[in-house]
N, C-alpha and C positions, 0 to 999 in steps of 0.2 A: 576585347572578350569574344570568345567564339560563340556563335549562335548555333544552337542544336536544331536539327530538323525534326521535329516531333511528328510530322505527318509521315515520314518514311524512316522509322527507326531500323538501325541495322540489326542483323540476326546475332544472337549471342553465341559465342564459342561454348563448347560443352563444359569447359572448366568455369566459365563465367556463370553458365547456368546452374551448375552444381553449387557454386559458391552463393548465388542468389537463393537457391532452395535452402541452403545451410543458414543463411542470414535470416531468412524469414522464419525458419524454425527457431533460431536463437532469439528473435524478437518476441515470438509467441511464448516462449519459456520464460523470458524476462518479464513479460506482462502478467504471466501467471504467478511468478515469484513476487512481484510487486503487490499483486491482489492479496496474496497470503500475508505479507508483511503488513499491509494496510489493515487487515482484519485483526492481526495480532496486536497491532498498536490500539485499535478501537477497543479491544477486549481489555487490555491492560488499563486504559483510561476508565473504562466501565468499572472494572474492579477497584481502582484507586477512588473513584468517586463514591462508590458504595462504602468503602472503608472510611473514607472522611465523613460520610453521612452518619455511619454508625457511630464513629468516635464522637462526632458532635452531639448526637442523641444522648450517648452514655454521659458525656460532659453536663449536658443540661439536666439529666436525671439526678446526677450527683449534686448539682448545684441547687436543685429543687429540694432534695433531701436535707441539705445543709441548712436551708432557709426554713424549713419546717421544724427543725430541733431546736 
């Protein structure tokens, strides 16, 4: 395995530097996209939990009404 010399890195060619900039921008875009997706998933989970809670409450109300009749 080739050992890299971290103390004396070589200078980047212009094309390598441009690619580095492009890749860093792409990473930032993907991070932002992932954050949006995570928020969307959390909102869907909250909505589903609220829907299930409302359904459970409705079911218990209906059950209580049947018991009192």
